C-alpha positions as CSV (number, residue, x, y, z in Angstrom):
1,M,27.8,-2.5,0.9
2,A,31.2,-1.2,1.9
3,A,32.9,-2.9,-1.0
4,P,34.3,-0.5,-3.6
5,T,32.5,-2.2,-6.4
6,F,29.1,-2.5,-4.7
7,W,27.4,0.2,-6.7
8,D,28.8,-1.0,-10.1
9,D,25.8,-3.1,-10.6
10,Q,22.7,-1.1,-9.7
11,E,20.2,-3.9,-10.3
12,T,22.0,-6.1,-7.7
13,A,22.7,-3.3,-5.3
14,Q,19.2,-1.8,-4.9
15,P,17.5,-5.1,-3.7
16,L,20.4,-5.5,-1.1
17,V,19.9,-1.9,0.1
18,Q,16.2,-2.6,0.5
19,E,16.8,-5.9,2.3
20,R,19.2,-4.1,4.7
21,S,16.6,-1.4,5.3
22,N,14.0,-4.0,6.1
23,L,16.3,-5.7,8.6
24,V,17.2,-2.5,10.3
25,A,13.5,-1.6,10.7
26,L,12.9,-4.9,12.5
27,L,16.1,-5.0,14.6
28,K,16.0,-1.4,15.8
29,P,12.8,-1.7,17.9
30,L,13.9,-5.2,19.1
31,D,17.2,-3.8,20.3
32,E,15.3,-0.9,21.9
33,A,12.9,-3.3,23.7
34,L,15.8,-5.4,25.0
35,A,17.7,-2.4,26.3
36,G,14.6,-1.0,27.8
37,S,13.9,-4.2,29.6
38,E,17.3,-4.0,31.3
39,D,16.7,-0.4,32.3
40,L,13.3,-1.3,33.7
41,T,14.8,-4.1,35.8
42,A,17.2,-1.5,37.3
43,M,14.4,1.0,37.9
44,V,12.3,-1.6,39.8
45,E,15.2,-2.5,42.0
46,M,15.8,1.2,42.8
47,A,12.1,1.8,43.3
48,A,12.2,-0.7,46.2
49,E,14.6,1.7,48.0
50,D,13.4,5.0,46.7
51,E,9.7,5.6,45.8
52,A,10.7,8.4,43.5
53,F,11.7,5.8,40.9
54,A,8.3,4.1,41.0
55,T,6.6,6.8,38.8
56,E,9.5,6.6,36.3
57,A,9.2,2.8,36.2
58,Q,5.5,3.1,35.4
59,G,6.2,5.4,32.5
60,E,8.8,3.0,31.2
61,I,6.4,0.1,31.4
62,V,3.9,2.0,29.3
63,R,6.5,2.9,26.7
64,L,7.9,-0.7,26.5
65,E,4.3,-2.1,26.1
66,K,3.9,0.1,23.1
67,V,7.2,-1.0,21.6
68,V,6.3,-4.7,22.2
69,E,2.9,-4.2,20.5
70,E,4.7,-2.8,17.5
71,L,7.0,-5.8,17.4
72,K,4.0,-8.1,17.6
73,L,2.5,-6.3,14.7
74,Q,5.7,-6.5,12.6
75,A,5.8,-10.3,13.3
76,L,2.5,-10.5,11.3
77,L,4.4,-9.3,8.2
78,S,5.6,-12.7,7.3
79,G,4.2,-13.2,3.8
80,P,6.5,-14.2,1.0
81,H,6.5,-10.7,-0.5
82,D,5.7,-8.5,2.5
83,S,9.2,-7.0,2.5
84,A,8.9,-5.9,-1.1
85,G,8.0,-2.5,-2.4
86,A,4.3,-1.9,-3.2
87,I,2.9,-1.1,-6.7
88,I,-0.4,0.7,-6.2
89,T,-2.9,1.1,-9.1
90,I,-5.9,3.4,-8.6
91,N,-8.8,3.4,-11.0
92,A,-11.9,5.7,-11.0
93,R,-15.1,3.7,-11.0
94,D,-18.8,4.7,-10.7
95,G,-19.6,8.3,-9.9
96,G,-18.6,10.3,-13.0
97,T,-16.3,13.3,-12.4
98,D,-16.6,12.8,-8.7
99,A,-15.1,9.4,-9.0
100,N,-12.1,10.8,-11.0
101,D,-11.6,13.5,-8.3
102,W,-11.9,10.8,-5.6
103,A,-9.3,8.6,-7.4
104,E,-6.8,11.5,-7.3
105,M,-7.6,12.1,-3.6
106,L,-6.7,8.5,-2.9
107,L,-3.5,8.8,-4.9
108,R,-2.5,11.8,-2.8
109,M,-3.4,9.9,0.4
110,Y,-1.0,7.1,-0.3
111,L,1.8,9.5,-1.4
112,Q,1.3,11.4,1.8
113,W,1.5,8.2,3.9
114,G,4.7,7.2,2.1
115,Q,6.2,10.6,2.7
116,K,5.3,10.4,6.5
117,N,7.2,7.1,6.6
118,D,10.2,8.2,4.6
119,Y,9.3,5.9,1.7
120,K,10.5,6.6,-1.8
121,A,7.7,7.2,-4.3
122,E,7.8,6.8,-8.1
123,L,5.0,7.6,-10.5
124,I,4.8,4.8,-13.0
125,D,1.7,5.7,-15.0
126,R,-1.0,8.4,-14.8
127,Q,-4.0,9.2,-17.0
128,D,-5.7,12.5,-16.2
129,N,-9.4,13.1,-16.7
130,E,-10.3,16.0,-19.0
131,E,-12.6,17.6,-16.4
132,A,-10.9,16.9,-13.1
133,G,-9.0,14.2,-11.3
134,I,-7.6,11.0,-12.9
135,N,-8.9,8.1,-14.8
136,N,-6.2,5.9,-13.3
137,A,-2.6,6.1,-11.9
138,T,0.1,3.7,-10.8
139,I,2.8,4.4,-8.3
140,A,5.5,2.5,-6.5
141,L,6.2,3.0,-2.8
142,R,9.5,1.6,-1.6
143,G,10.4,1.3,2.1
144,P,10.5,-1.3,4.9
145,M,7.6,-3.7,4.6
146,A,5.8,-1.5,2.1
147,Y,3.8,-4.3,0.5
148,G,3.2,-6.0,3.8
149,Y,1.5,-2.9,5.2
150,L,-0.4,-1.9,2.0
151,R,-1.6,-5.2,0.6
152,G,-4.8,-5.0,2.6
153,E,-5.7,-1.8,0.7
154,T,-6.8,-3.8,-2.4
155,G,-10.5,-3.3,-3.0
156,I,-13.2,-0.7,-3.6
157,H,-13.0,2.6,-1.6
158,R,-16.4,4.5,-1.4
159,L,-16.8,8.2,-0.8
160,V,-20.0,10.0,0.2
161,R,-20.0,13.8,0.1
162,I,-21.8,16.9,-1.2
163,S,-20.5,17.0,-4.8
164,P,-18.4,20.1,-5.7
165,F,-19.2,19.2,-9.4
166,N,-23.0,19.3,-8.9
167,S,-24.6,22.8,-9.2
168,E,-27.6,21.7,-7.1
169,G,-25.3,20.7,-4.2
170,K,-26.6,17.1,-4.0
171,R,-25.0,14.3,-2.1
172,Q,-22.9,12.1,-4.4
173,T,-21.5,8.6,-3.9
174,S,-18.4,7.7,-5.9
175,F,-16.1,4.7,-6.0
176,A,-12.5,4.0,-6.8
177,A,-10.7,0.7,-7.1
178,V,-7.3,0.2,-5.5
179,D,-5.0,-2.7,-6.4
180,V,-1.7,-3.4,-4.5
181,S,0.9,-5.8,-5.9
182,P,4.4,-6.6,-4.7
183,E,7.4,-5.1,-6.6
184,I,9.2,-8.2,-7.6
185,S,12.9,-8.3,-8.1
186,D,14.2,-9.7,-11.4
187,S,16.0,-12.3,-9.4
188,V,12.7,-13.8,-8.2
189,E,11.3,-16.3,-10.7
190,I,7.8,-15.6,-11.8
191,E,6.5,-18.1,-14.4
192,I,4.8,-16.3,-17.3
193,D,4.4,-17.9,-20.8
194,E,5.0,-15.0,-23.2
195,S,2.7,-16.7,-25.7
196,D,-0.1,-16.1,-23.2
197,V,0.5,-12.3,-23.2
198,R,-1.0,-10.0,-25.9
199,T,0.9,-6.7,-26.4
200,D,-1.0,-3.7,-27.7
201,T,0.6,-0.3,-28.5
202,Y,-1.3,3.0,-28.8
203,R,-0.8,6.7,-28.6
204,A,-0.5,8.1,-25.1
205,S,-3.2,10.4,-24.0
206,G,-3.0,13.6,-22.0
207,A,0.0,15.9,-21.6
208,G,3.3,14.7,-22.8
209,G,4.4,16.9,-25.8
210,Q,4.2,16.4,-29.5
211,H,6.5,13.3,-29.5
212,V,4.1,11.3,-27.2
213,N,1.0,12.2,-29.3
214,K,2.5,11.3,-32.6
215,T,4.0,7.9,-31.8
216,D,2.5,4.6,-30.4
217,S,4.6,4.8,-27.2
218,A,2.0,3.5,-24.8
219,V,2.0,-0.3,-24.1
220,R,-0.8,-2.5,-22.8
221,L,-0.2,-6.1,-21.8
222,T,-3.1,-8.6,-21.4
223,H,-2.5,-12.0,-19.8
224,A,-5.1,-14.3,-21.3
225,P,-5.3,-17.1,-18.7
226,T,-5.9,-14.7,-15.8
227,G,-7.4,-11.7,-17.5
228,I,-4.8,-9.4,-15.9
229,V,-4.3,-6.2,-17.9
230,V,-1.5,-3.7,-17.2
231,Q,-0.6,-0.6,-19.1
232,C,2.1,2.1,-19.1
233,Q,2.3,5.4,-21.0
234,N,4.4,7.5,-18.7
235,E,7.6,7.5,-20.7
236,R,8.2,8.8,-24.2
237,S,10.0,5.6,-25.2
238,Q,7.9,2.6,-26.1
239,H,10.8,0.4,-25.0
240,K,10.8,1.9,-21.5
241,N,7.0,1.6,-21.2
242,R,7.2,-2.0,-22.4
243,A,9.8,-2.8,-19.7
244,T,7.7,-1.1,-17.0
245,A,4.5,-2.9,-18.1
246,W,6.3,-6.3,-17.8
247,K,7.4,-5.3,-14.4
248,M,3.8,-4.5,-13.4
249,L,2.6,-7.8,-14.9
250,R,5.1,-9.7,-12.9
251,A,3.9,-7.9,-9.8
252,Q,0.2,-8.7,-10.6
253,M,1.0,-12.3,-11.3
254,A,2.9,-12.6,-7.9
255,R,-0.1,-11.2,-6.1
256,H,-2.5,-13.5,-8.1
257,E,-0.5,-16.6,-7.0
258,E,-0.5,-15.3,-3.4
259,E,-4.2,-14.9,-3.4
260,K,-4.7,-18.3,-4.9
261,R,-2.7,-19.9,-2.1
262,E,-4.6,-18.0,0.5
263,Q,-7.9,-19.1,-0.9
264,E,-6.7,-22.7,-1.0
265,D,-5.7,-22.5,2.6
266,A,-9.0,-20.9,3.6
267,A,-10.9,-23.7,1.8
268,K,-8.8,-26.3,3.6
269,Y,-9.8,-24.9,7.0
270,Q,-13.3,-24.0,5.9
271,Q,-12.7,-20.3,6.4
272,Q,-13.5,-17.2,4.3
273,A,-10.5,-15.9,2.3
274,K,-9.3,-12.5,3.5
275,T,-8.7,-11.2,-0.1
276,G,-10.9,-10.1,-3.0
277,F,-10.2,-7.3,-5.5
278,G,-13.9,-6.6,-6.1
279,S,-15.0,-6.2,-2.5
280,Q,-15.8,-2.8,-0.9
281,I,-13.4,-2.4,1.9
282,R,-13.7,1.2,3.3
283,N,-16.3,4.0,3.5
284,Y,-15.3,7.6,3.6
285,F,-18.1,10.0,4.7
286,L,-18.0,13.8,4.4
287,H,-21.8,14.0,4.7
288,P,-23.9,13.9,6.8
289,D,-21.1,13.5,9.3
290,Q,-17.3,13.1,8.9
291,R,-15.8,9.7,9.5
292,V,-13.9,6.9,7.8
293,K,-14.8,3.3,8.6
294,D,-13.3,0.1,7.4
295,A,-16.0,-2.4,6.3
296,R,-13.9,-5.4,7.4
297,T,-12.3,-4.5,10.7
298,K,-14.9,-1.9,11.8
299,F,-11.9,0.4,12.7
300,Q,-12.9,4.0,12.2
301,M,-11.5,7.6,12.5
302,G,-13.6,10.7,12.9
303,N,-11.0,13.0,11.3
304,F,-11.7,12.7,7.6
305,Q,-9.0,15.2,6.5
306,A,-6.3,13.6,8.6
307,V,-7.0,10.3,6.8
308,L,-6.8,12.0,3.4
309,D,-3.5,13.6,4.5
310,G,-2.0,10.1,4.9
311,D,-2.9,9.2,8.5
312,I,-3.9,5.7,7.6
313,Q,-1.6,3.6,9.8
314,G,-4.5,2.7,12.2
315,F,-6.3,1.2,9.2
316,L,-3.3,-0.7,8.0
317,D,-2.5,-2.1,11.5
318,S,-6.1,-3.2,12.1
319,T,-6.2,-5.0,8.8
320,L,-3.0,-6.8,9.6
321,R,-4.6,-8.0,12.9
322,W,-7.9,-8.9,11.2
323,R,-6.1,-11.0,8.6
324,A,-4.3,-12.8,11.3
325,G,-7.5,-13.5,13.2
326,Q,-6.6,-11.2,16.1
327,P,-9.1,-8.9,17.9
328,V,-9.3,-5.3,16.4
329,E,-10.1,-2.1,18.3
330,E,-12.7,-0.1,16.6
331,G,-10.8,3.2,16.8
332,D,-12.1,6.7,17.7
333,D,-15.6,8.0,17.1
C-alpha cells in the first residue's frame, strides 16, 4: 500500500485494502490477548508478595476472558466468503403497508449496525412504496468480516405490533424477507453461462427525475437454472445499472453454491442444514410485550428499540455459535 502507484488501479487496490482491514481486525485482539497474558503473569507474581495486586489480577482475568471469547467467535468466521462485504436485500412481504414500513425499519437497523461498527454503506437499489416504507432495497456493507457476521440474517423477519396504519388500532403481523450475499471481487471466478441469463429493461419507478422516468434505465436479470432474480434501478444510466445487477447476480450465485455445499455436508452427516431463505428466523414483538427473539437460537432481547437502532451483535454472535453447533445463551428477558 506504500507503493507510489498503489492507487493507480482502484479495482486492484480496494480488495487489498479490505483484506488488510480484515487481517488487522483479527490480529489486534490476538496481540492484545498475548500482551495481556504477559501482564497477568507479572500481576500474579506480585500478588504473591502484595495482596493489593490480587484484586487487579482478578479484573484482568475477567477482561482477558472476554477478549479470548471474542477470538473464539472470530475463529468461527472461516467460510470461503466470510471476509467479503455483505450485499443485503430486503423485500416487504405479507402485511400490506405495515410490511412496507417494516422493511424500511429493517433497512435502517442494518445501516445503524454498520455505522456502529464503522462499516461503509452503499445504497445499491431502493424502491419506495407509495403510501409508506419500501417495497424493496439493496445495500452493501463493507468492513471486517461483514458477510461472515451477517450471513445468518437471511430469512423471514416477523413483526407484531399495534398498526399505525389501522384506524381501529388493531394488532398487525407483518413480514419482510432478508437475503444476504457475499460481495464477490471480480478476481474471484464465478461460473455463469450468459445464455442462462435473461435481461429485461424497464422504466425506473419512484423519484429520480424526468430522465429516469422517460428511459428504460432499470435492469432485471433472471438466471433460469436457479430462478435467481436481481434488479437495479438506482442509477440513471442503464449501463451502470446493468453492471451493478451483474455484480448482485454474482453475489447471489456465490451464496447459492455455498448453501448447496452446506446442504450436501449436512446430508452426509445426517444433519439439518443451517440455511434456508424461506424460513422464519426472528420475531419482533411490540405488543403485548416488547421483545425480540430468534427462532433458531432462542436468543432474545427485551429492548425492542435498541435492536431497531442496530444493537443486533448478540443475535449475530449467537447465530455464529448455533451454526457451529456450540451452546447459545438465551440473552436477557
